[in-house]
ROFI-568591 format. One record per residue (C-alpha): residue in three letters; x, y, z. Coordinates in steps of 0.25 Angstrom, whole numbers, padded with zeros to 4 digits, always signed. Each point is the difference from the previous one (the first is absolute). Last residue first. Example, Ala and Ser with C-alpha at 12.3 -4.5 7.8 and 13.67 -1.06 7.14 Angstrom:
! ROFI-568591
SER+0055-0004+0029/ALA-0006-0014+0002/
//
This chain:
! ROFI-568591
LYS+0252+0005+0247/VAL+0003+0012+0007/GLY-0002+0014-0006/GLU-0013+0003+0008/PRO-0002-0008+0014/VAL-0007-0013-0003/LEU-0013+0002+0005/ASN-0004-0008+0013/THR-0004+0011+0009/ILE-0009+0007-0011/ILE-0007-0012-0003/ASP-0002-0003+0015/ALA-0005+0013+0004/PHE-0010+0000-0011/VAL-0006-0014+0005/ASP+0000+0005+0012/GLN-0007+0013-0003/LEU-0010-0008-0008/GLU-0004-0009+0012/GLU-0002+0013+0010/ALA-0007+0008-0011/LYS-0011-0011+0001/PHE-0005-0007-0013/PRO-0014+0001-0002/LEU-0010-0013+0005/GLY-0005-0010-0010/ALA+0012-0009+0003/VAL+0005+0000-0014/LYS+0015+0005+0004/THR+0010+0003-0011/HIS+0015+0006-0001/SER+0006+0000-0014/HIS+0015+0004-0001/VAL+0000+0005-0015/ASP+0011-0004-0009/VAL-0004+0008-0011/LEU+0000-0005-0014/TYR-0010+0013-0002/LYS-0011-0007-0007/ALA-0001-0013+0006/ARG+0005+0003+0014/LEU-0008+0010+0001/LEU-0013-0008-0004/LEU+0004-0010+0009/ALA+0003+0009+0011/LEU-0014+0006-0002/GLN-0006-0014+0002/GLY+0008-0005+0013/LEU-0008-0010+0007/ASN-0009+0011+0004/MET-0002+0011+0011/GLU+0011+0007-0006/PRO+0014+0005+0004/VAL+0009+0005-0011/VAL+0016+0000+0004/VAL+0009+0005-0012/LYS+0014+0000+0004/ASP+0014+0006-0005/TYR-0008+0012-0005/ARG+0001+0009-0012/SER-0006-0011-0009/LEU-0014+0002+0006/LEU-0001+0014-0004/ASP+0004-0002-0014/GLY-0010-0011-0003/LEU-0011+0008+0007/ASN+0002+0011-0007/HIS-0012-0002-0011/PRO-0010-0003+0012/LEU-0006-0013-0001/PRO-0012-0003-0011/ASN-0007-0007+0007/LEU+0005+0001+0014/HIS-0003+0015+0003/ARG-0001+0004+0014/LEU+0014-0004+0003/HIS+0008+0004+0014/ALA+0014+0003+0001/GLN+0008+0001+0013/ALA+0015+0001+0003/ILE+0008-0006+0011/PRO+0012+0006+0009/MET+0003-0007+0013/GLY+0002+0009+0012/MET-0010-0007+0009/LYS-0009+0012-0003/ARG+0001-0002-0014/VAL-0005-0015+0003/ARG-0013+0006+0007/ARG-0004+0009-0010/CYS+0003-0012-0012/ALA-0010-0008+0010/ALA-0012+0010-0001/GLY+0002+0002-0014/ILE-0001-0016-0004/PRO-0011-0002+0011/GLY-0008+0013-0006/TYR+0003-0004-0015/SER-0003-0014+0000/SER-0015+0004-0003/GLY+0002-0001-0014/TRP+0014-0001-0006/GLY+0014+0000+0006/LEU+0015+0002-0004/ALA+0010+0001+0012/LEU+0014+0004-0007/VAL+0014-0004+0007/ARG+0011+0007-0003/ALA-0003+0012+0007/GLU+0010+0013-0001/GLY-0010+0010-0004/SER-0003+0005+0015/PRO-0015+0002-0003/ASP-0002-0012-0010/ASP-0016+0002-0003/VAL+0000-0005-0014/VAL-0011+0006-0010/VAL-0006-0010-0011/ASP-0002+0008-0013/PRO-0014+0004-0003/VAL-0008-0008-0010/GLU-0004+0004-0014/ILE-0005-0013-0007/GLY+0008-0006-0011/ASP+0002-0014+0005/VAL-0015-0001-0001/LYS-0003+0006-0014/ALA+0012-0008-0005/GLN-0006-0013+0005/ARG-0013+0004-0006/LEU+0008+0002-0014/ARG+0008-0013+0002/VAL-0013-0008+0000/MET-0007+0007-0012/ALA+0013-0001-0008/ASP+0002-0015+0003/HIS-0015-0002-0003/ASN+0001+0009-0013/ASP+0011-0010-0005/PRO-0008-0012+0002/ASP-0012+0005-0006/TYR-0012-0005+0008/SER-0006+0014-0001/ILE-0016+0006+0004/HIS+0001+0014-0005/GLY+0004+0010+0010/THR+0005+0008-0012/ARG+0013+0007+0007/ASP+0006-0013+0002/ALA-0008-0012-0003/LYS-0007-0006+0012/GLU+0001-0013+0008/LEU-0012-0006+0005/GLY-0005+0005+0014/GLY-0009+0012-0005/ILE-0001+0013-0008/ARG-0009+0005-0012/HIS-0002+0013-0004/GLN-0009+0011-0004/LEU+0005+0013+0002/GLY-0009+0007-0011/PRO-0010+0006+0010/THR+0004-0003+0016/GLY-0008-0013+0004/PRO+0011-0006+0008/VAL+0009+0011+0005/ALA+0013+0000-0008/TRP+0014-0003+0007/ALA+0013+0002-0010/ARG+0011-0010+0004/ALA+0010+0003+0009/LEU+0016-0001-0006/THR+0004+0010+0012/GLU+0008+0009-0010/PRO-0006-0003-0014/ASP-0015-0001+0003/ARG-0006-0011-0005/VAL-0008-0004-0012/TYR-0006-0013+0006/PRO-0015+0004+0000/TRP-0001+0003-0015/PHE-0012+0010-0004/GLU-0004-0001-0013/GLY-0001+0011-0011/SER+0004-0011-0011/ASP+0011+0012-0006/ASN+0012-0006+0006/ASP+0007+0003+0013/ALA-0012-0004+0009/ASN-0003+0010+0011/PRO-0015+0002+0000/GLU-0004+0012+0009/SER-0003+0002+0016/ALA+0010-0009+0007/PHE-0001+0002+0016/GLU+0009+0009+0005/VAL+0004-0002+0014/ARG+0002+0007+0014/LEU+0009-0004+0009/ASP+0003+0014+0007/PRO+0009-0004+0011/LEU-0002+0004+0015/ASN+0004+0014+0004/ALA-0012+0010-0001/VAL-0007-0011+0009/ASP+0009+0003+0011/PRO+0004-0014+0007/ILE-0005-0004+0014/LEU+0013-0005+0007/TRP-0004-0013+0005/PRO+0003-0005+0014/GLU+0001-0016+0000/SER-0008-0011+0000/GLY+0001-0015-0001/ASN-0012-0009-0008/ALA+0004+0002-0013/ILE+0016+0001+0002/ALA+0002-0012+0008/GLY-0009-0008-0010/ASP+0006+0003-0012/SER+0000+0011-0012/LEU+0004-0004-0014/LEU-0007+0008-0010/LEU+0001-0007-0015/VAL-0003+0008-0012/PRO-0008-0003-0012/THR+0004+0010-0012/ARG-0002+0010-0008/TYR+0013+0009+0001/GLN-0005+0011+0007/LEU-0013-0005+0006/ALA+0007-0011+0007/ILE+0012+0006+0002/ARG-0008+0013+0008/THR-0009-0010+0007/ALA+0011-0006+0007/GLU+0007+0012+0004/LEU-0014+0004+0006/ALA-0001-0012+0008/ALA+0015+0001+0004/ASP-0002+0014+0005/PHE-0011-0004+0009/CYS+0006-0013+0004/ASP+0012+0006+0005/ALA-0009+0004+0013/PRO-0001-0014+0003/SER+0015-0003-0003/CYS+0009-0005-0010/PRO-0008+0001-0013/ALA+0001-0010-0010/VAL-0001+0003-0016/ILE+0000-0013-0011/PRO+0000+0003-0015/VAL-0006-0011-0006/PRO+0008-0009-0012/SER-0009-0011-0006/GLU+0009-0009-0009/GLY-0009-0012+0002/ASN-0008-0004+0010/ARG-0001+0007+0013/GLY+0006+0001+0013/PHE+0015+0006-0005/MET+0001+0012+0008/ALA-0011+0000+0010/GLN+0002-0013+0003/LEU+0015+0000+0001/LEU-0004+0012+0010/ASP-0011-0008+0009/ALA+0008-0003+0010/GLN+0000+0011+0009/GLU-0006-0004+0013/THR-0010+0003+0010/LYS-0010-0005+0008/THR-0015-0001+0000/PRO-0003-0010-0009/LEU+0011-0010+0002/GLY+0002-0008-0010/THR-0014-0003-0009/SER+0008-0005-0011/PRO+0016+0005+0002/GLY+0000+0008+0007/GLY+0001+0011+0010/ARG-0006+0012-0005/GLN+0002+0010-0010/VAL-0009+0012-0003/ASP-0001-0001-0015/ILE-0005+0013-0007/VAL-0003-0002-0014/VAL-0001+0013-0008/LEU-0005+0000-0013/PRO+0003+0009-0013/LEU-0002-0009-0014/GLU+0009-0007-0008/THR-0008-0010-0006/MET+0011-0009+0001/VAL+0003+0003+0013/GLY-0012+0003+0005/LEU-0004-0016-0004/GLY+0012-0003+0006/VAL-0006+0006+0013/ALA-0013-0007-0001/GLU+0007-0014-0001/SER+0008+0003+0013/LYS-0013+0006+0008/LEU+0000-0016+0007/ALA+0013+0002+0004/VAL-0001+0013+0004/GLY-0012-0004+0009/PRO+0009-0010+0008/GLY+0010+0010+0003/SER-0007+0011+0005/THR-0011+0009-0008/SER-0005+0014-0005/THR-0006+0004-0014/VAL+0002+0012-0007/GLY-0006+0007-0014/LEU+0001+0013-0004/ALA-0011+0003-0010/GLY+0000+0001-0015/GLY-0010-0012-0003/TYR+0013-0009+0000/SER+0005+0004+0013/ALA-0015-0004+0004/GLY+0002-0012-0006/LEU+0013-0003+0007/ALA-0006+0003+0014/ALA-0012-0009-0003/GLY+0009-0012-0004/ILE+0009+0003+0012/GLY-0012-0002+0009/ALA-0006-0013-0008/ILE+0013-0006+0001/GLU+0000+0002+0016/ASP-0013-0005+0004/GLU-0015+0005+0000/ALA+0003+0014-0003/GLN+0000+0010+0009/PHE-0001+0013-0007/THR+0005+0015+0004/LEU-0004+0012-0008/ILE+0011+0011+0005/GLY-0005+0014-0007/PHE+0004+0007+0012/ASN-0015+0001+0006/LYS+0001-0014-0001/HIS+0011+0000+0011/LYS-0005-0010+0012/SER+0002-0012-0009/LEU+0014+0004-0002/GLU+0003-0003+0015/HIS-0007-0016+0000/LEU+0007-0003-0013/ILE+0014+0004+0006/ASP-0005-0006+0014/SER+0000-0014-0007/ALA+0015-0001-0004/PRO+0003-0007+0013/THR-0007-0011-0002/ILE-0008-0001-0013/PRO-0013+0007-0005/TYR-0002-0002-0015/THR+0003+0011-0009/GLY-0004+0010-0010/LEU+0004+0015+0004/LEU-0005+0009-0012/ILE+0005+0014-0001/GLN-0004+0011-0008/LEU+0009+0007-0007/GLY+0004+0014+0002/SER+0015-0002+0003/GLN+0003+0006+0012/GLN-0013-0001+0006/GLY-0001-0017-0004/ALA+0015+0000+0006/ALA-0004+0007+0012/VAL-0010-0011+0003/ILE+0010-0011-0004/GLY+0009+0006+0011/TYR-0011+0001+0010/ALA-0002-0015-0001/LEU+0015-0001+0001/ALA+0001+0008+0012/THR-0013-0007+0007/ASN+0009-0014-0004/GLY+0012+0005+0006/THR-0005+0005+0014/ILE-0002+0014+0003/GLN+0002+0009+0011/ARG-0002+0016-0004/TYR+0011+0010-0002/THR-0001+0015-0004/GLY+0012+0008-0004/GLN+0014+0003+0004/ALA+0010-0012+0002/LEU-0002-0008+0013/LYS+0008+0004+0013/ALA-0006-0011+0008/PRO-0010+0002+0013/ALA+0007-0002+0011/VAL-0002-0014+0008/GLU-0004+0000+0015/PHE+0000-0011+0009/THR-0007-0002+0015/THR+0007-0007+0012/ALA-0005-0004+0012/PHE-0010-0010-0006/SER-0004-0009+0011/GLU-0005+0009+0008/THR-0014+0001-0005/THR-0008+0012-0001/GLU+0004+0006-0014/GLY+0004-0013-0008/TYR-0014-0004+0005/ASN-0007+0014-0004/TRP+0005-0003-0015/GLY-0005-0015+0001/ALA-0014+0005+0006/ARG-0001+0012-0012/PHE+0000-0011-0011/ALA-0008-0008+0007/LEU-0011+0011+0002/ILE+0002+0003-0014/ASN-0002-0014-0005/ALA-0012+0000+0008/GLU-0006+0013-0006/ALA+0002-0004-0013/ILE-0006-0013+0001/ASP-0012+0006+0008/PRO-0001+0011-0013/LYS+0000-0012-0009/LYS-0005+0007-0014/ALA+0013+0010+0003/PHE+0008-0012+0004/LYS+0012+0005-0010/GLU-0002+0014+0000/LYS-0001+0001+0018/LEU+0012-0009-0001/PHE+0007+0008-0008/ARG-0003+0013+0007/GLU+0006-0008+0013/THR+0012-0003-0007/GLY+0002+0014-0005/GLU-0002+0005+0015/THR+0010-0008+0005/PRO+0015+0006-0003/ARG+0010-0009+0004/HIS+0010+0002+0013/TYR+0007-0012-0003/MET-0005-0007+0013/TRP-0014+0005+0000/SER-0002-0003-0014/LEU+0006-0014+0005/LEU-0011-0002+0008/GLY-0011+0005-0008/LEU+0003-0011-0011/ALA+0001-0010+0010/PHE-0015+0003+0005/MET-0004+0003-0014/ASN+0004-0016-0004/LYS-0007-0002+0013/CYS-0014+0004-0007/ARG-0004-0015-0004/GLU+0000-0004+0016/ALA-0012+0009+0001/ASP-0008-0007-0011/LYS+0003-0013+0005/LYS-0005+0005+0016/GLY-0012+0006-0007/LEU-0003+0014-0002/GLY-0007+0009+0010/THR+0009+0010+0001/ASP+0001+0002+0014/ALA+0010-0012+0002/LEU+0009+0005-0012/ALA+0011+0006+0008/GLY+0000-0014+0008/GLN-0001-0007-0013/THR+0013+0006-0005/LEU+0008-0002+0013/THR-0004-0015+0000/SER+0004-0002-0014/MET+0013+0009+0001/ALA+0005-0006+0013/VAL+0015+0005-0001/ARG+0011-0006+0003/HIS+0012+0009-0004/VAL+0014-0007-0004/GLN+0013+0007+0000/PHE+0008-0012-0007/ALA+0012-0010+0002/SER-0009-0007+0011/LEU-0011-0003-0010/THR+0003-0015-0001/ASP+0003-0001+0015/ASP-0012-0006+0007/ASP-0013+0005+0004/LEU-0005+0010-0012/PRO+0005-0011-0009/ASP-0011-0009+0004/ASN+0006-0015+0000/GLU-0001-0010-0011/TYR-0002+0009-0010/GLY-0003-0006-0013/VAL-0009+0010-0009/LYS-0014-0006+0005/VAL+0004-0005+0014/LEU+0003+0015+0005/ASN-0016+0004-0006/ARG-0006-0012+0006/LYS+0009+0004+0014/SER-0003+0013+0000/PHE+0009+0012-0004/GLU-0013+0008-0007/ASP-0002+0010+0012/THR+0015+0003+0001/ASN-0001+0009-0012/LEU+0015+0002-0001/ILE+0009+0013-0002/ILE+0013-0003-0004/THR+0012+0009+0000/GLY+0014-0002-0005/GLY+0012-0003+0008/ARG+0005-0012-0009/PRO-0005+0002-0014/VAL-0014-0003-0004/ASP-0002-0008-0012/ARG+0001-0014+0007/LEU-0012+0004+0008/ASN-0009+0001-0012/ALA-0008-0013-0002/LYS+0001-0005+0015/LEU-0005+0014+0004/ALA-0011+0001-0010/ALA-0005-0015+0003/PRO+0002+0003+0015/ASN-0012+0011-0002/MET+0000+0016-0002/ALA+0013+0002-0002/VAL+0005+0015+0000/LEU+0015-0002-0005/VAL+0009+0014+0003/ASP+0015+0003-0007/PRO-0007-0009-0011/ARG+0012-0007-0009/ASP+0004+0003-0014/GLY-0008+0014-0002/PRO-0010+0004-0010/THR+0010+0004-0010/LEU+0006+0012-0006/ILE+0001+0011+0011/ASP+0002+0015-0001/TYR+0000+0007+0013/ASP-0009+0002+0013/ALA-0003-0014+0000/PHE-0011-0011-0002/HIS-0001-0014-0003/VAL-0013-0007+0000/GLN-0002-0015+0000/PHE-0014-0007+0000/SER-0002-0014+0004/SER-0009-0011-0003/VAL+0001-0014+0006/GLY-0008-0012-0005/PRO+0011-0009-0004/ILE+0005+0002+0015/THR-0013-0005+0005/GLY-0009+0007+0009/GLN-0012+0000-0009/PRO+0001-0007-0013/ALA+0001+0009-0012/ARG-0013+0008-0005/ILE+0001+0006-0014/GLU+0012-0011+0000/ALA+0012+0007-0007/PRO+0006+0004+0013/PHE+0005+0013+0003/ASN+0013+0009+0001/PRO+0000+0015-0001/MET+0012+0008-0002/THR+0000+0014+0002/SER+0010+0013-0002/LEU+0001+0013+0006/ASP+0005+0013+0000/ASN-0006+0009+0010/GLY-0010+0011-0001/PHE-0011-0002+0011/ALA-0010-0003-0010/ALA+0010-0012-0006/ALA+0001-0004+0015/GLU-0015-0001+0002/SER-0002-0005-0012/THR+0010-0011+0002/PHE-0006-0003+0015/ARG-0014-0002-0008/ASP+0006-0009-0011/GLY+0006-0008+0012/THR-0013-0002+0007/LEU-0007-0002-0012/GLN+0010-0011-0005/MET-0001-0006+0014/GLY-0015-0002+0000/ASP-0001-0012+0009/GLY-0006-0009-0010/SER+0013-0004-0005/ASP+0005-0005+0012/GLY+0011+0010+0007/ALA+0011+0009-0004/PHE+0003+0015+0002/ARG+0015+0002-0003/ILE+0006+0014+0003/VAL+0014+0006-0006/VAL+0005+0012+0006/ARG+0009+0012-0004/ASP+0007+0012+0003/LEU-0004-0001+0014/LYS-0002+0008+0012/ASN-0004-0005+0013/VAL-0009+0006+0010/GLU+0000-0004+0014/THR-0015+0000+0005/SER-0007+0011+0009/ARG-0015-0003-0002/THR-0010+0010-0007/ALA-0001-0004-0013/THR-0011+0005-0009/LEU-0010-0008-0007/SER-0013+0009-0005/GLY+0007+0002-0014/HIS+0014-0002+0001/GLY+0004+0009-0011/ASN+0002+0000-0014/GLY-0006+0009-0011/THR+0010+0001-0010/ALA+0012-0008+0006/SER+0013+0006+0000/GLY+0010-0005-0012/ASN+0005+0014-0003/ALA-0008+0001-0014/SER-0013-0005+0006/THR-0005-0014+0002/SER-0011-0007-0005/MET-0010-0011+0007/
//
């Protein structure tokens, strides 16, 4: 769903649902809602639909899906809880929100797993039908929280969602179990009424999603309308809420997830380079959606190959690059470990290759559906020998599109594999994306070698003759007449490409490959220091951008100056980074690992970095970083005092 330049929805409206009851309307600038229930309750679909309508309405938004790794987690248990949090506002926001203003809990497990995050005075909407003695015992409730003072600090709305849904579908002929499955749409309808969300988009979506099962489509629409009408008719909800559209930059927007944006970036890279794209990959959480999306775009010259394993996937991608296409492979941390030998082969053969790593909690299988930033050192050093690889990291879901284009630019221009480090929070989260003007996308066209280039009279093609500016070697498509050449994993002689065991040649080639990466042209890092008086710099990379930025806003509102900078290029680092770090008394680096970027910065710049780390499988909260930053600023020794 797209929105127009002024932020109003294109084609929005309430369809057949029109409010008639007079209620107090409370105008808000932002709201955080969390839908939570069993992994089979459809919370991801419910949250996604609410998000889509918020996007259509013109709000700025950010989301955080959170779900178990198991396909069917134990029903009614805390490990089986699935949730979806959406933060929408009438201004520019940076995070999915720290704590939900509204919690929709479909069962006792969802309540217990999420209650500690709800602030005092927050709203809790409960599906009372699930609060049976058996379900309470499953999650360790000795007493029914609906009957004691557990929820006394909150505004609680008790709604028999299952019963009401079944009643609304009584005439459809659906069985009780199938009817109850529609209760997530009842919850969506109720929240849509509470926040004046458009409804026709959801009804249209349900008709399209269940086009082959019209009875199921109709049941979900009826449940959705029943939830909306319940809000309209019950006296439990005396207040509704409005969040006005955000004032966004002029243009056309759509809601997008990080994985979808990466896929679109790869499609755009193929169009801008004029090259066939081959995605050679193996499904792995949370990167699989990149394969799913790219497989839809054969009309743009995208060829997707689901290999039998991670090694075969990257092997096919590297082979495609050898053949004159652009090879891309996608994976997560465990897959990067398996692909490391082939990445090293790409370094030795000096072929363009884009390796997308959507990071997740590790080590080993770790936390497949949870987020982490712990693959940075693996991306830097996780290969045998001196094997330098450029690293690019997007900072948000929408930024993934540009990051994919940037990774492709580097891969093609410098003839090298490039690691693109996304993570689970970016991959599954969503936000509005300003659809770019194609005319403004970078020109990524390359020139293949077309004639022999030996500097003698042999008439040979030498594969390691380099561009004097980029140090990239010539790229010849196999089968081009007169350009026969051999490349492979064994060390090659400079220029000629013959196999060489000469010590001096190996030393020279290792240094050339390193110099090529070191010389990659990347933009200077930009610092946000509104007052110019900050003595503390908050520096991040990847998905920490949003929480760091939100925390800096809060700290500045407290009257404390703080500067913020963010790294997209992690290898090579921006040329001005050393000077920037030296300008501040204290540099704070929050990371969802045990301090990997901090380690690199200390080693390279000899800066006493303050490392703040978290490896909980969840993103930073702005409030926790606010406290960290404020404490550091407060405890700084005054200038001039020793």
